[in-house]
GUDO-557601 format. One line per field, with one value per residue (C-alpha): residue in three letters; residue number from 1; x, y, z. Coordinates in steps of 0.5 Angstrom, whole numbers, always signed. Each point is the difference from the previous one (the first is absolute). Layout:
gudo: ala; ...
mivex: NUM; ...
xx: X; ...
yy: Y; ...
zz: Z; ...
***
This chain:
gudo: unk; unk; unk; unk; unk; unk; unk; unk; unk; unk; unk; unk; unk; unk; unk; unk; unk; unk; unk; unk; unk; unk; unk; unk; unk; unk; unk; unk; unk; unk; unk; unk; unk; unk; unk; unk; unk; unk; unk; unk; unk; unk; unk; unk; unk; unk; unk; unk; unk; unk; unk; unk; unk; unk; unk; unk; unk; unk; unk; unk; unk; unk; unk; unk; unk; unk; unk; unk; unk; unk; unk; unk; unk; unk; unk; unk; unk; unk; unk; unk; unk; unk; unk; unk; unk; unk; unk; unk; unk; unk; unk; unk; unk; unk; unk; unk; unk; unk; unk; unk; unk; unk; unk; unk; unk; unk; unk; unk; unk; unk; unk; unk; unk; unk; unk; unk; unk; unk; unk; unk; unk; unk; unk; unk; unk; unk; unk; unk; unk; unk; unk; unk; unk; unk; unk; unk; unk; unk; unk; unk; unk; unk; unk; unk; unk; unk; unk; unk; unk; unk; unk; unk; unk; unk; unk; unk; unk; unk; unk; unk; unk; unk; unk; unk; unk; unk; unk; unk; unk; unk; unk; unk; unk; unk; unk; unk; unk; unk; unk; unk; unk; unk; unk; unk; unk; unk; unk; unk; unk; unk; unk; unk; unk; unk; unk; unk; unk; unk; unk; unk; unk; unk; unk; unk; unk; unk; unk; unk; unk; unk; unk; unk; unk; unk; unk; unk; unk; unk; unk; unk; unk; unk; unk; unk; unk; unk; unk; unk; unk; unk; unk; unk; unk; unk; unk; unk; unk; unk; unk; unk; unk; unk; unk; unk; unk; unk; unk; unk; unk; unk; unk; unk; unk; unk; unk; unk; unk; unk; unk; unk; unk; unk; unk; unk; unk; unk; unk; unk; unk; unk; unk; unk; unk; unk; unk; unk; unk; unk; unk; unk; unk; unk; unk; unk; unk; unk; unk; unk; unk; unk; unk; unk; unk; unk; unk; unk; unk; unk; unk; unk; unk; unk; unk; unk; unk; unk; unk; unk; unk; unk; unk; unk; unk; unk; unk; unk; unk; unk; unk; unk; unk; unk; unk; unk; unk; unk; unk; unk; unk; unk; unk; unk; unk; unk; unk; unk; unk; unk; unk; unk; unk; unk; unk; unk; unk; unk; unk; unk; unk; unk; unk; unk; unk; unk; unk; unk; unk; unk; unk; unk; unk; unk; unk; unk; unk; unk; unk; unk; unk; unk; unk; unk; unk; unk; unk; unk; unk; unk; unk; unk; unk; unk; unk; unk; unk; unk; unk; unk; unk; unk; unk; unk; unk
mivex: 1; 2; 3; 4; 5; 6; 7; 8; 9; 10; 11; 12; 13; 14; 15; 16; 17; 18; 19; 20; 21; 22; 23; 24; 25; 26; 27; 28; 29; 30; 31; 32; 33; 34; 35; 36; 37; 38; 39; 40; 41; 42; 43; 44; 45; 46; 47; 48; 49; 50; 51; 52; 53; 54; 55; 56; 57; 58; 59; 60; 61; 62; 63; 64; 65; 66; 67; 68; 69; 70; 71; 72; 73; 74; 75; 76; 77; 78; 79; 80; 81; 82; 83; 84; 85; 86; 87; 88; 89; 90; 91; 92; 93; 94; 95; 96; 97; 98; 99; 100; 101; 102; 103; 104; 105; 106; 107; 108; 109; 110; 111; 112; 113; 114; 115; 116; 117; 118; 119; 120; 121; 122; 123; 124; 125; 126; 127; 128; 129; 130; 131; 132; 133; 134; 135; 136; 137; 138; 139; 140; 141; 142; 143; 144; 145; 146; 147; 148; 149; 150; 151; 152; 153; 154; 155; 156; 157; 158; 159; 160; 161; 162; 163; 164; 165; 166; 167; 168; 169; 170; 171; 172; 173; 174; 175; 176; 177; 178; 179; 180; 181; 182; 183; 184; 185; 186; 187; 188; 189; 190; 191; 192; 193; 194; 195; 196; 197; 198; 199; 200; 201; 202; 203; 204; 205; 206; 207; 208; 209; 210; 211; 212; 213; 214; 215; 216; 217; 218; 219; 220; 221; 222; 223; 224; 225; 226; 227; 228; 229; 230; 231; 232; 233; 234; 235; 236; 237; 238; 239; 240; 241; 242; 243; 244; 245; 246; 247; 248; 249; 250; 251; 252; 253; 254; 255; 256; 257; 258; 259; 260; 261; 262; 263; 264; 265; 266; 267; 268; 269; 270; 271; 272; 273; 274; 275; 276; 277; 278; 279; 280; 281; 282; 283; 284; 285; 286; 287; 288; 289; 290; 291; 292; 293; 294; 295; 296; 297; 298; 299; 300; 301; 302; 303; 304; 305; 306; 307; 308; 309; 310; 311; 312; 313; 314; 315; 316; 317; 318; 319; 320; 321; 322; 323; 324; 325; 326; 327; 328; 329; 330; 331; 332; 333; 334; 335; 336; 337; 338; 339; 340; 341; 342; 343; 344; 345; 346; 347; 348; 349; 350; 351; 352; 353; 354; 355; 356; 357; 358; 359; 360; 361; 362; 363; 364; 365; 366; 367; 368; 369; 370; 371; 372; 373; 374; 375; 376; 377; 378; 379; 380; 381; 382; 383; 384; 385; 386; 387; 388; 389; 390; 391; 392; 393
xx: +268; -7; -3; -7; -4; -7; -2; -7; -2; -7; -2; -5; -4; -1; +4; +4; +6; +0; +0; +5; +5; -4; -7; -2; +1; -6; -4; +1; +5; -1; -3; +2; -4; +3; +1; -7; -4; +3; -2; -7; -2; +4; +6; +1; +4; +4; +4; +3; +2; +2; +5; +3; +1; -7; +0; +7; -2; -5; -4; -6; -3; -1; +6; +6; +7; +4; +7; +2; -4; +0; +0; +3; -5; +0; -4; +0; -2; -3; +4; -5; -5; -7; -3; -4; +1; +3; +5; +2; +0; +4; +5; +2; +1; +5; -4; -1; -6; +3; -8; -6; -5; -6; -5; -7; -3; -5; -2; +3; +0; -6; +5; +2; -6; -3; +5; -1; -7; +1; +5; -5; -7; -3; -1; +2; -2; +3; +7; +2; +4; -4; +0; -1; -6; -3; +0; -4; -5; +0; +0; -2; -7; +1; +5; -4; -6; +5; +6; +5; +6; +2; +6; +4; +7; +3; +6; +4; +2; -6; -5; -6; -6; -5; -6; -5; +2; -8; +1; +7; +2; +7; +4; -3; +2; +7; +0; -2; +6; +5; -3; +1; +7; +2; -3; +4; +7; +5; -3; -6; +4; -4; +3; -6; -6; -5; -6; -5; -5; -6; -7; -7; -5; -1; +1; +4; +6; +6; +7; +2; +7; +0; +4; +6; +5; +4; +6; +6; +6; +6; +4; +6; +4; -2; +2; -5; +2; +8; -2; -5; +6; +5; -5; -2; -7; -4; -7; -5; -6; -5; +0; +7; -2; -4; +5; +5; -4; +1; +8; +6; -5; +1; -6; -6; -5; -5; -3; -5; +0; +6; -3; +1; +6; +3; -2; +2; +7; +0; -2; +6; +5; -2; +2; +7; +2; +7; -1; -5; -7; -3; -6; -5; -5; -5; -5; +4; -1; -6; -5; +3; +4; -4; -6; +4; -2; +6; -3; -1; +7; +3; -3; +3; +6; -1; -2; +6; +4; -3; +1; +7; +1; -3; +5; +6; -2; +1; +6; +6; +7; +1; -6; -1; -6; +0; -6; -1; -6; -1; -3; -3; -8; +0; -7; +0; +2; -5; -3; +0; +6; +7; +5; +7; +4; +6; -1; +2; +6; +0; +5; +0; +3; +5; +5; -2; +4; -4; +0; +2; -2; -1; -2; -4; +2; +0; -5; -4; +4; +5; -4; +0; +7; +2; -4; +3; +7; -2; -3; +6; -4; +0; +2; -6; +0; -2; +2; +6; +0; +0; +2; +6; -3; -5; +6; -3; +7
yy: +128; -1; -7; +4; -1; +2; +4; +0; +6; +0; +6; -2; +7; +3; -5; +4; -2; +6; +7; +4; +5; +6; -4; +6; +5; -4; -1; -7; -1; -7; -3; -8; -3; -8; +1; +3; -5; -6; +3; +2; -7; -4; -2; -1; -6; +1; -7; +1; +7; -1; -5; +6; +5; +4; -1; +2; +7; +2; -3; -4; -4; -7; +0; +0; +2; -5; -2; -2; +3; -3; +7; +7; +5; +7; +6; +7; +7; +5; +7; +2; +5; -3; -7; -2; -6; +4; +3; -6; -4; +6; +0; -8; +1; +6; +6; +5; +5; +7; +1; -4; -1; +5; -3; +3; -1; +5; -1; +3; +8; +3; +3; -7; -3; +6; -1; -7; +1; +5; -5; -6; +4; -3; +2; -5; -2; -3; +3; -2; -6; -6; -8; -2; -5; +5; +6; -4; -2; +7; +4; -6; +2; +7; -1; -4; +5; +6; -4; +4; -4; -1; +3; -2; -2; -3; +0; -2; +5; -1; +3; -5; +0; -5; -1; -5; -3; +1; +7; +2; -6; -2; +4; +6; -1; -2; +7; +4; -3; +1; +8; +0; -3; +5; +6; -3; +2; +4; +1; -4; -6; -5; -7; -3; +1; -6; -2; -3; -3; -4; -3; -2; +4; +4; -4; -5; +3; -4; +3; -4; -3; +6; +5; +3; +4; +7; +0; +6; -3; -1; +7; -4; -6; -6; -7; -2; +5; -3; -7; +1; +4; -6; -5; -3; -2; +4; -3; +4; -4; +4; +7; +1; +2; +6; +2; +1; +3; -7; +3; -5; -6; -5; -4; +1; -5; +5; -5; +4; -5; -3; -7; +2; +3; -6; -5; +4; +0; -7; +0; +5; -4; -6; +3; +3; +7; +4; +6; +2; -2; +5; -1; +4; -3; +5; -3; +1; +8; +0; -5; -1; +6; +6; -4; -1; -8; -3; -7; +1; +3; -6; -5; +3; -1; -7; -1; +3; -4; -7; +3; +1; -8; -1; +5; -3; -6; +2; +5; -1; +0; +7; +3; +4; +3; +7; +2; +7; +5; +7; +3; -2; +0; -2; -4; +2; +8; +6; +2; -3; +3; -4; +0; +3; -7; -3; -6; -8; -2; -8; -3; -7; -5; -5; +6; +4; -1; -3; +3; +7; +6; +6; +5; +6; +3; +7; +1; -5; +2; -5; -6; +4; +1; -7; -3; +5; -2; -7; +0; +5; +6; +7; +2; +4; +7; -3; -6; -4; -7; -6; -5; -2; -2; -4; -4; +2; +3
zz: +7; +3; +0; +0; -7; +3; +6; +3; +4; +4; +3; +5; +0; +6; +5; +4; +5; +6; +0; -5; +3; -2; +2; +5; -6; -3; +6; +0; +6; +3; -6; -2; -5; +1; +8; +1; -4; +3; +7; -2; -2; +5; -4; -7; -3; -6; +0; -8; +1; +7; -3; -4; +6; +0; +8; +0; -3; +5; +6; -3; +5; -2; -5; +4; -2; -3; +3; -7; -6; -7; -3; +1; +4; +2; -1; -4; +2; -4; -2; -5; +1; +1; +2; -6; -5; -5; +4; +3; -6; -4; +6; +0; -7; +1; -1; +6; +1; +3; +2; +1; -6; +2; +4; +1; +7; -1; -7; -7; +0; -3; -6; -2; +0; -4; -5; -1; +0; -6; -4; +1; -2; +7; +7; +5; +7; +6; +1; +6; +4; +0; -1; -7; +2; +4; -5; -5; +5; +3; -7; -5; -1; -1; -5; -4; +0; -2; -4; +4; +2; +7; +2; +6; +4; +5; +5; -6; -6; -4; -4; -1; -5; +1; -5; -2; -6; -3; +1; -2; -4; +1; -6; +3; +7; -3; -4; +6; +4; -5; +0; +8; -1; -5; +5; +6; +0; +4; +7; -2; -3; +4; -1; -3; -4; +1; -4; +5; -4; +3; -2; +3; +3; +7; +6; -4; -4; -1; -3; -6; -3; -5; +5; -3; +3; -4; +4; +1; -4; +5; +1; -1; -3; +3; +1; -5; -5; +0; +0; -6; -4; +2; -4; +7; +1; +4; +2; +4; +4; +3; +1; -2; -7; +3; +5; -5; -6; -4; +0; +0; -1; -5; +2; +4; +4; +3; +5; +5; +6; +5; -2; -8; +1; +4; -6; -5; +3; +0; -7; -2; +4; -4; -6; -3; +2; +1; +5; +5; +2; +4; +4; +4; +4; +2; +5; +6; -1; -4; +3; +7; +3; -2; +3; +6; +0; +3; -1; -7; +0; +3; -4; -6; +3; +1; -7; -3; +5; -3; -7; +1; +2; -7; -3; +3; -3; -7; +1; -4; +2; -3; +3; +6; +3; +4; +5; +2; +0; -2; +7; +6; +1; +7; +1; +8; -1; +0; -6; -7; -3; -2; +6; -1; +1; -1; -5; +1; -5; -1; -5; -2; -5; -2; -2; +7; +6; +6; +7; -2; +4; -5; +6; -1; -7; -1; -6; -4; -5; +2; -3; -6; +0; +2; -6; -5; +2; -1; -7; -2; -1; +3; +5; +3; +2; +8; +4; +2; -3; +5; -5; +2; +7; -3; -4; -7; -2
***
């Protein structure tokens, strides 16, 4: 019988640990987020995560391997199709995509845009790949003059609609996104439709905190579904709610920043729950990886390292924390896209055996299968449990 009551699963969104076996198929051969970030800044010290064994997983200049790690360590390869956040999170909870969610590097097809415009009774502007801050800088004034929503996308499978809150009120913007979500099915079933409201005047536009995601529901039964059905607590922090269309969660805390997500985690750990605390820390991807900012990426890792020291102080005897990621975003790599990488895997807590090398797992789903077995639910349709190796059974 397991000694584990609470699992804390922390996704360092976009922190890769070396090229995936099929990286060449994605044009990402040689990508290695942690390794190259540390090299780019002349060394990265992560003393707390280093004790757990993060330096044993992949070379990290400044964080050497431990001869005796206090945690279990390894990495996980991806076998699902695609390298976005939705695909990565679904895979680690047991759902594998057979084909990637659609992306639109040349913008959305004219027929699709026309159908959307007809459905919402407005024409749009934009329809291209763009940064969210740059697109409102470029088209915000035209939007205010014409009241046409700004449509754009990114390297991810997203259909994003930006609008000034004084031109298109939030309620109407959300309605427009709901219409888009209903239209985007079959071959155009994007992972997320995202409302991106902003305020201000030309030259000083600012996005607001009223972003809202309209997500595709997971295409199969996830670890979250099984835990919830079994009466366990499933608490989603950050964008977890968005990535799973709210499904399989008993409580949510929709934090927007790494700092807020880390503080919220500390808050939840001081309260009672029985099950899974699922945390996404997005800024490695959103703020630093896509912008190819190695220094910002490194500082975010240091922040997590320092925060973990606080987490460790309040963890209970029947708690275990798991660190992983959903894909890479090598901040030194060409372009601005995600990188197809293995992801780090760290496990720590009193119930976890120390100094266990978990090797390279065949799929992210191994982690979900492990948690399913530990909590007595499932099994999931994919993945091989390593619960026995951790000493959890």
